[in-house]
C-alpha positions in Angstrom: 33.7 -6.1 10.2 31.2 -3.3 9.9 27.5 -4.4 9.7 25.5 -2.0 7.6 22.2 -1.0 9.1 19.3 -2.1 7.0 17.2 0.7 5.3 13.9 1.4 6.9 11.0 0.5 4.6 7.4 1.8 5.0 4.5 0.1 3.2 1.0 1.5 3.1 -2.0 -0.9 3.5 -5.4 -0.9 5.0 -5.7 -0.5 8.8 -8.2 -3.4 9.3 -7.8 -3.6 13.1 -6.5 -0.7 15.3 -3.5 -0.9 17.6 0.3 -1.1 17.4 2.5 -4.1 17.7 6.3 -4.5 17.4 8.0 -7.9 16.8 9.7 -10.3 14.4 8.1 -11.5 11.2 6.9 -15.1 10.7 6.2 -15.8 7.0 3.4 -18.2 6.4 4.6 -20.4 3.5 1.8 -21.7 1.4 3.9 -24.0 -0.8 3.5 -24.1 -4.6 -0.2 -24.7 -5.1 -0.3 -21.7 -7.5 1.9 -23.5 -10.0 -0.7 -25.5 -12.0 0.1 -27.3 -15.2 -2.6 -28.4 -17.7 -2.7 -31.8 -19.2 -5.3 -33.8 -21.1 -7.0 -36.8 -19.4 -7.7 -39.9 -21.5 -11.4 -40.6 -21.9 -11.1 -43.9 -20.0 -9.4 -42.1 -17.0 -12.0 -39.3 -16.6 -13.9 -41.1 -13.9 -10.7 -41.7 -12.0 -9.8 -38.0 -12.3 -13.2 -36.8 -11.1 -12.9 -39.2 -8.1 -9.5 -37.7 -7.3 -11.1 -34.3 -7.1 -14.0 -35.6 -5.0 -11.5 -37.2 -2.6 -9.6 -33.9 -2.2 -12.9 -32.1 -1.5 -13.8 -34.8 1.1 -10.4 -34.5 2.8 -10.8 -30.7 2.9 -14.2 -31.1 4.5 -12.7 -33.4 7.1 -9.9 -31.0 7.8 -12.3 -28.1 8.4 -14.4 -30.2 10.7 -11.3 -31.0 12.7 -10.4 -27.4 13.0 -13.9 -26.5 14.1 -13.8 -29.2 16.8 -10.4 -28.1 18.0 -11.2 -24.4 18.0 -10.7 -23.1 21.6 -13.9 -22.2 23.4 -13.1 -18.4 23.4 -13.0 -18.5 19.6 -16.0 -20.8 19.0 -17.9 -17.9 17.5 -15.5 -18.0 14.5 -16.7 -21.5 13.6 -19.6 -20.0 11.8 -17.3 -18.8 9.0 -15.6 -22.2 8.8 -19.0 -23.9 8.6 -19.8 -21.6 5.6 -16.6 -22.9 4.0 -17.7 -26.5 4.5 -20.9 -25.6 2.6 -18.9 -23.9 -0.2 -17.0 -27.2 -0.7 -20.1 -28.7 -2.2 -21.4 -25.5 -3.9 -22.5 -26.2 -7.4 -20.7 -23.2 -8.8 -17.4 -24.5 -7.4 -17.8 -28.3 -7.0 -20.3 -29.0 -9.8 -18.6 -26.7 -12.3 -15.2 -28.2 -11.7 -16.4 -31.7 -12.3 -18.2 -30.5 -15.4 -15.0 -28.9 -16.7 -13.0 -32.0 -16.1 -15.5 -34.0 -18.0 -16.2 -31.6 -20.9 -12.6 -30.4 -21.5 -10.9 -33.7 -20.4 -8.4 -31.7 -18.3 -6.8 -32.5 -14.9 -8.6 -31.5 -11.8 -6.1 -28.8 -10.8 -6.5 -27.0 -14.1 -10.3 -27.3 -14.0 -10.5 -26.0 -10.5 -8.2 -23.0 -11.3 -10.4 -22.1 -14.3 -13.6 -22.3 -12.4 -12.2 -20.2 -9.5 -10.9 -17.6 -11.9 -14.4 -17.1 -13.3 -16.0 -16.9 -9.8 -13.4 -14.4 -8.7 -14.3 -12.2 -11.7 -18.0 -12.3 -10.7 -17.3 -11.2 -7.1 -14.7 -8.6 -8.2 -17.3 -6.8 -10.4 -19.7 -6.2 -7.4 -19.9 -2.6 -6.3 -20.3 -3.3 -2.6 -16.9 -3.9 -0.9 -18.4 -6.4 1.5 -19.7 -8.5 -1.3 -16.4 -8.1 -3.2 -14.5 -9.6 -0.3 -16.7 -12.7 -0.3 -14.7 -13.8 -3.4 -11.8 -14.4 -1.0 -13.9 -17.2 0.6 -14.0 -19.0 -2.7 -10.2 -18.6 -3.0 -9.6 -20.0 0.5 -11.7 -23.0 -0.1 -10.2 -23.7 -3.5 -6.7 -23.4 -2.1 -7.4 -26.1 0.5 -8.7 -28.4 -2.2 -5.7 -27.5 -4.4 -3.2 -28.4 -1.7 -4.8 -31.8 -1.3 -4.7 -32.4 -5.0 -1.0 -31.4 -5.2 0.1 -33.0 -1.9 1.4 -29.7 -0.6 1.7 -29.2 3.2 -1.0 -27.3 5.0 -0.2 -24.3 7.1 -0.5 -25.0 10.9 -0.5 -21.6 12.7 -1.3 -23.3 16.0 2.1 -24.9 16.0 4.0 -21.6 16.2 5.9 -21.6 19.4 7.2 -18.0 19.7 5.8 -14.5 19.8 5.6 -13.3 16.2 3.8 -11.1 13.7 2.3 -13.3 10.9 3.0 -12.2 7.3 1.1 -13.9 4.5 -0.3 -13.4 1.1 -3.7 -13.9 2.7 -5.0 -15.7 5.8 -8.1 -17.8 5.6 -10.7 -18.1 8.4 -9.3 -21.5 9.1 -5.9 -19.9 9.6 -7.1 -17.1 11.8 -9.2 -19.5 13.9 -6.0 -21.2 15.0 -4.3 -18.0 16.2 -3.2 -18.1 19.8 -3.1 -14.6 21.3 -0.1 -15.5 23.5 1.8 -16.3 20.3 0.6 -13.9 17.6 1.0 -10.2 18.2 -0.5 -9.1 14.9 -0.6 -9.8 11.2 0.1 -8.4 7.8 -1.3 -9.7 4.5 -0.8 -8.7 0.8 -4.5 -9.1 0.1 -7.8 -8.4 2.0 -9.6 -5.4 3.2 -11.9 -4.0 6.0 -14.8 -6.2 5.0 -12.8 -9.4 4.6 -13.2 -12.2 7.2 -9.5 -11.7 8.1 -10.3 -8.1 9.0 -13.5 -9.0 10.9 -11.7 -11.6 13.0 -8.8 -9.3 13.7 -11.1 -6.7 15.1 -13.0 -9.3 17.1 -9.7 -10.6 18.6 -8.4 -7.1 19.0 -5.2 -7.9 17.1 -3.5 -5.1 15.2 -3.7 -5.9 11.5 -2.6 -4.2 8.2 -4.2 -5.9 5.2 -3.7 -5.2 1.5 0.0 -4.3 1.9 0.6 -5.4 -1.6 4.4 -6.2 -1.5 4.7 -7.4 2.1 5.6 -11.0 1.4 8.0 -10.1 -1.3 9.8 -7.5 0.9 9.8 -9.2 4.3 12.0 -12.1 5.4 11.6 -14.3 8.4 12.7 -12.7 11.7 12.8 -9.2 10.2 11.8 -6.6 12.8 8.4 -5.0 12.0 6.1 -2.3 13.3 2.5 -2.9 12.5 0.3 0.2 12.9 -3.2 -1.1 12.4 -4.7 2.3 13.3 -3.1 4.1 10.3 -2.6 1.2 8.0 1.2 1.4 8.1 3.8 -1.4 8.0 7.4 -0.5 8.9 10.1 -3.0 8.0 13.6 -2.6 9.7 12.5 0.4 11.8 15.2 2.7 12.9 16.0 3.3 16.5 14.1 6.6 16.6 11.1 5.0 14.9 11.1 2.2 17.5 11.2 4.7 20.3 8.4 6.7 18.7 6.1 3.6 18.2 6.8 2.1 21.6 5.5 5.4 23.1 2.5 5.4 20.7 1.8 1.8 21.6 1.9 2.6 25.4 -0.4 5.6 24.9 -2.8 3.5 22.8 -3.0 0.8 25.4 -3.6 3.3 28.2 -6.3 5.0 26.1 -8.1 1.8 25.2 -7.9 0.6 28.8 -9.4 4.0 29.9 -12.1 3.9 27.3 -13.2 0.3 27.8 -13.1 0.7 31.6 -16.4 2.5 31.5 -17.8 0.7 28.5 -20.5 -1.2 30.4 -21.8 2.0 32.0 -24.9 3.4 30.4 -24.7 6.4 28.0 -26.6 9.0 30.1 -26.1 12.8 29.5 -25.3 15.1 32.3 -28.9 16.1 32.5 -30.2 12.6 32.7 -31.1 11.6 29.0 -30.2 8.0 28.2 -29.1 7.0 24.7 -28.9 3.3 23.7 -25.5 2.6 22.0 -25.6 -0.5 19.9 -23.4 -2.5 17.6 -23.6 -3.3 13.9 -22.7 -6.9 12.9 -22.5 -8.9 9.7 -21.5 -12.3 11.1 -22.7 -14.1 14.2 -19.2 -14.2 15.7 -19.1 -10.4 15.9 -21.7 -10.5 18.6 -18.9 -11.1 21.1 -17.2 -7.8 20.2 -20.5 -5.9 20.7 -20.8 -7.5 24.2 -17.1 -6.9 25.1 -17.2 -3.3 24.0 -20.3 -2.6 26.2 -23.0 -2.5 23.5 -26.6 -2.2 24.7 -27.6 -4.6 21.9 -27.4 -5.2 18.2 -28.7 -2.2 16.4 -28.2 -3.7 12.9 -27.7 -7.3 12.1 -27.1 -7.4 8.3 -28.4 -10.7 7.0 -26.9 -10.8 3.5 -24.0 -13.1 4.2 -26.1 -16.2 4.5 -27.4 -15.6 1.0 -24.0 -15.2 -0.7 -21.7 -17.8 -2.3 -24.5 -20.3 -2.9 -26.7 -21.4 -5.7 -29.8 -21.9 -3.7 -31.5 -19.8 -1.0 -30.8 -20.7 2.6 -33.5 -22.7 4.3 -35.7 -21.5 7.1 -33.7 -23.7 9.6 -30.4 -22.4 8.3 -31.4 -18.8 8.9 -33.1 -19.6 12.2 -30.0 -21.3 13.6 -27.8 -18.3 12.9 -30.3 -15.8 14.3 -31.0 -17.9 17.4 -27.3 -18.0 18.2 -27.0 -14.2 18.2 -30.3 -13.6 20.0 -29.5 -16.0 22.8 -26.0 -14.5 23.4 -27.4 -11.0 23.6 -30.6 -11.7 25.6 -32.3 -9.8 27.1 -30.7 -7.0 25.1 -32.3 -6.3 21.7 -31.2 -7.6 18.4 -32.4 -5.7 15.3 -32.4 -8.0 12.3 -32.5 -6.2 8.9 -34.2 -8.2 6.2 -32.3 -9.1 3.0 -30.7 -6.1 1.4 -28.8 -7.4 -1.6 -27.5 -4.3 -3.3 -29.0 -4.8 -6.7 -25.8 -5.5 -8.7 -24.3 -8.9 -9.6 -25.3 -10.2 -6.2 -29.0 -10.0 -7.2 -28.4 -11.0 -10.8 -26.6 -14.1 -9.6 -29.8 -15.1 -7.8 -32.5 -13.7 -10.1 -30.9 -13.7 -13.5 -31.8 -10.0 -14.0 -29.4 -7.3 -15.4 -29.7 -3.7 -14.4 -28.1 -0.6 -15.8 -28.4 1.3 -12.5 -28.6 -1.2 -9.7 -28.6 1.4 -6.9 -31.9 2.6 -8.2 -33.2 -0.8 -9.1 -34.5 -4.1 -7.8 -32.8 -4.2 -4.4 -33.7 -4.7 -0.7 -37.5 -4.7 0.0 -38.3 -4.3 -3.7 -36.6 -7.6 -4.4 -38.2 -9.3 -1.4 -41.7 -8.2 -2.3 -41.2 -9.5 -5.8 -40.1 -12.8 -4.3 -42.5 -13.3 -1.4 -41.7 -17.0 -1.1 -38.1 -16.1 -0.5 -39.0 -13.2 1.9 -41.4 -15.3 4.0 -38.7 -17.9 4.7 -36.6 -15.2 6.3 -39.6 -13.7 8.1 -40.5 -17.1 9.6 -36.9 -17.6 10.7 -36.9 -14.2 12.5 -40.2 -14.9 14.2 -38.9 -18.2 15.4 -35.7 -16.6 16.7 -37.8 -14.0 18.5 -39.1 -16.8 20.9 -35.5 -16.9 22.4 -34.9 -13.2 23.1 -35.6 -9.6 22.3 -35.9 -9.3 18.5 -36.9 -6.5 16.3 -37.3 -6.6 12.5 -36.0 -3.8 10.3 -37.1 -3.3 6.6 -34.5 -1.6 4.3 -35.1 0.9 1.5 -38.8 1.6 2.1 -39.8 4.3 -0.3 -43.6 4.0 -0.3 -46.4 3.6 2.3 -47.8 0.6 0.4 -44.6 -1.3 0.8 -45.0 -1.1 4.6 -48.6 -2.4 4.3 -47.4 -5.4 2.2 -44.6 -6.3 4.6 -47.0 -6.3 7.6 -49.4 -8.6 5.6 -46.6 -11.0 4.8 -45.4 -10.9 8.4 -48.9 -11.8 9.6 -49.1 -14.7 7.0 -45.7 -16.0 8.2 -46.8 -16.0 11.8 -50.0 -17.8 11.0 -48.1 -20.5 9.0 -45.8 -21.1 12.0 -48.7 -21.4 14.4 -50.4 -23.9 12.1 -47.2 -26.0 12.1 -47.0 -25.8 15.9 -43.6 -24.1 15.7 -42.7 -21.8 18.7 -42.5 -18.2 17.6 -43.3 -14.7 18.8 -45.7 -12.7 16.8 -45.5 -9.6 19.0 -42.4 -8.3 17.4 -41.5 -4.7 16.8 -41.1 -3.7 13.2 -39.2 -0.7 11.9 -38.1 0.8 8.6 -34.8 2.1 7.4 -35.1 5.8 6.5 -32.7 6.1 3.6 -34.9 7.2 0.6 -36.1 10.8 0.4 -39.7 9.8 -0.4 -39.9 8.0 3.0 -38.8 11.2 4.7 -41.6 13.1 3.0 -44.2 10.5 3.9 -42.8 9.7 7.3 -45.9 11.0 9.2 -48.1 8.5 7.4 -45.6 5.6 7.7 -45.2 6.3 11.5 -48.7 5.0 12.1 -47.7 1.6 10.8 -44.3 1.0 12.5 -42.7 0.9 15.9 -39.4 2.5 15.1 -37.3 4.3 12.5 -33.6 3.7 11.8 -31.9 6.3 9.8 -29.3 5.0 7.4 -27.2 8.0 6.8 -24.9 6.5 4.1 -27.8 5.8 1.7 -29.8 8.8 2.7 -26.9 11.1 1.7 -26.4 9.2 -1.5 -30.0 9.4 -2.6 -30.8 12.9 -1.3 -27.6 14.4 -2.8 -27.5 12.3 -6.0 -24.0 11.1 -5.1 -22.4 7.8 -6.1 -20.0 7.1 -3.3 -18.0 4.7 -5.6 -17.4 7.6 -8.1 -14.2 9.4 -7.2 -15.2 12.4 -9.1 -18.2 13.2 -6.8 -17.3 11.3 -3.6 -15.9 14.5 -2.1 -19.5 15.8 -2.1 -20.6 13.1 0.3 -21.1 14.9 3.6 -23.5 13.7 6.4 -23.3 17.3 7.9 -24.9 18.8 4.8 -27.7 21.2 5.9 -30.2 19.3 3.7 -29.5 16.0 5.5 -29.7 17.6 9.0 -33.1 19.2 8.1 -34.4 15.9 6.8 -33.4 14.1 10.0 -34.9 16.9 12.1 -38.2 16.4 10.3 -38.1 12.6 10.9 -37.2 13.3 14.6 -40.1 15.7 15.0 -42.6 13.2 13.6 -41.1 10.3 15.7 -41.6 12.4 18.8 -45.2 13.4 17.9 -46.2 9.8 17.0 -44.4 8.1 19.9 -42.0 6.2 17.5 -38.5 5.3 18.6 -35.7 6.9 16.5 -32.4 5.2 15.8 -29.4 5.9 13.5 -27.2 3.1 12.2 -25.0 4.9 9.6 -21.3 5.8 9.9 -22.3 9.2 11.1 -23.2 7.7 14.5 -19.7 6.4 15.1 -17.9 9.7 15.1 -17.8 11.4 18.6 -17.8 15.0 17.2 -21.2 14.2 15.6 -22.7 13.2 18.9 -23.8 16.8 19.9 -25.7 17.0 16.6 -27.4 13.6 17.1 -28.3 14.4 20.7 -29.7 17.8 19.5 -31.8 15.9 17.0 -33.3 13.8 19.8 -32.1 10.4 18.5 -32.9 7.7 21.0 -30.5 5.0 19.8 -27.1 4.9 17.9 -25.6 1.9 16.3 -22.1 1.5 14.9 -19.1 -0.8 14.5 -18.4 -2.4 17.9 -15.0 -0.8 18.4 -16.6 2.7 18.4 -19.1 2.0 21.2 -17.0 2.9 24.2 -15.9 6.2 22.7 -19.4 7.2 21.7 -20.8 6.3 25.2 -18.1 8.4 26.8 -19.0 11.3 24.5 -22.7 11.1 25.4 -21.8 11.1 29.1 -19.9 14.4 28.8 -22.7 16.3 27.1 -26.0 18.1 28.2 -28.9 17.1 26.0 -30.6 20.4 26.6 -27.5 22.3 25.6 -27.2 20.4 22.3 -30.9 21.0 21.5 -30.3 24.7 22.0 -27.2 24.5 19.8 -29.4 22.9 17.0 -31.3 26.2 16.7 -28.1 27.8 15.4 -27.0 24.8 13.3 -30.4 24.6 11.5 -29.9 28.2 10.2 -26.7 27.3 8.3 -27.0 26.9 4.5 -23.5 25.5 3.7 -22.0 22.2 4.9 -18.7 24.1 5.6 -20.5 26.5 7.9 -22.2 23.6 9.7 -18.8 21.9 10.2 -17.1 25.1 11.4 -19.9 25.9 13.9 -19.7 22.3 15.3 -16.0 22.4 15.6 -16.0 25.8 17.3 -18.6 24.7 19.8 -17.5 21.1 20.6 -14.1 20.1 19.1 -12.1 21.3 22.1 -14.6 19.7 24.5 -14.3 16.3 22.7 -10.5 16.4 22.6 -10.4 17.2 26.3 -13.0 14.8 27.6 -13.3 12.0 25.0 -9.8 11.9 23.5 -10.8 11.8 19.8 -7.3 12.0 18.5 
């Protein structure tokens, strides 16, 4: 009998966590909770139906608490996400609306829950920011847990897997991923999810190769199928041929050698060959990511985005809620600095969900500091939480989207008021806190010499600065190709900010994506930037790049670069001068 070799299949997804793994598939079966039938509840049975829903929610809450308690110590940081899911179980938009739907439409709990979740998914799906869009998956994960309790379906227990496998699922919830045992799970593949999903964040934290958003994965793969997961390039190979296996085994070995080489020197400071030190920091969105910053040798947290604690809820977080999260991060990083950016909701549905306002052009509307100054009672809650956390470590406060000198004056006044309120209450805090602004609006660049007299540091947000300076909507495919951080206009703007920072004794940082690319480092050194902040995985490579360069040479190189008038010429000059150097010394391939 001749056994026909199975055809190799390649699926393209999102490389959410770099690395390569080869192994057999383990499909995570989620039962039949998606098959929901609608039926009418008699009026006299409505209370009983609502109680059935409440009991399922309570059971889901108990299950999550058990998972949190049993989470291994090395994964304890991930419990923050699970605690958020516990809060979501009682969220009015989910819990309250489902009970209201059962009562108003006299339908069964499963149907009511599905209807409410469908509406919430639409709300999140319409948000322009990918990070906010991914928060809709949290609603789905929580509702699935309730639905399984309502239907009596079995719960997935990843912790019971007893062999080395690659997980394949439609999606993996934070509760699922918190149970992953590294000695059992090589990597994972999902139909849904993206870079900003919690699944992706946890994969990068655990350093497990992951391909997400591989649409047909669960429909194509069977248990024990041989897989290659290329999390670097976002590729999933099913039934790999012998030549493909040989190729990817070699790639995996090279990747592991390269990562070991890069991380070996991660804790060493980033000092140029002529003695100039650059602080290389990590950007985080969730408290558990702080471990990755520490593990990859970060000199601190250069940007702690604070928006997550405001999402998926109908009321603003309390001062204590915010303080607890900030304090956790600050204590883990102490004495290294933690830069907490104040609320920067992006002005679309995320803001309208809180404020009830509709905007035709949210990117130019009521967002970030504009929103906070219109809602001082909300803003001061966050300021007080930050000042309290500052008593436990090295905290700096960063204000986003400053476009006017008067905004800085108002922020400092509110910061003073917040400190006085804490002192009157007898609450420990630290008032002597450094305050900086995000430089991402052209008007701030123009007025930077005046603003410099009121702040301690600048942090250049290249993503928004390019968007606003070049009038480019990054979400618009027709103009997205024009988005270029090496455009001469941007380089000249940053040079102006750098000159003012040096003259006024103000520290200069950069926290945009530009900072994470090694080939850009000669430009950033030449612009005299003191501090770079990026995703944690990029830290070792950037530190290595800094250590191979001479700061004085890069500053001489800037004289030539600043004479260029086309982005293409800037890019060509940079590659001619430094691409071979980076390939040879930093391994940027």
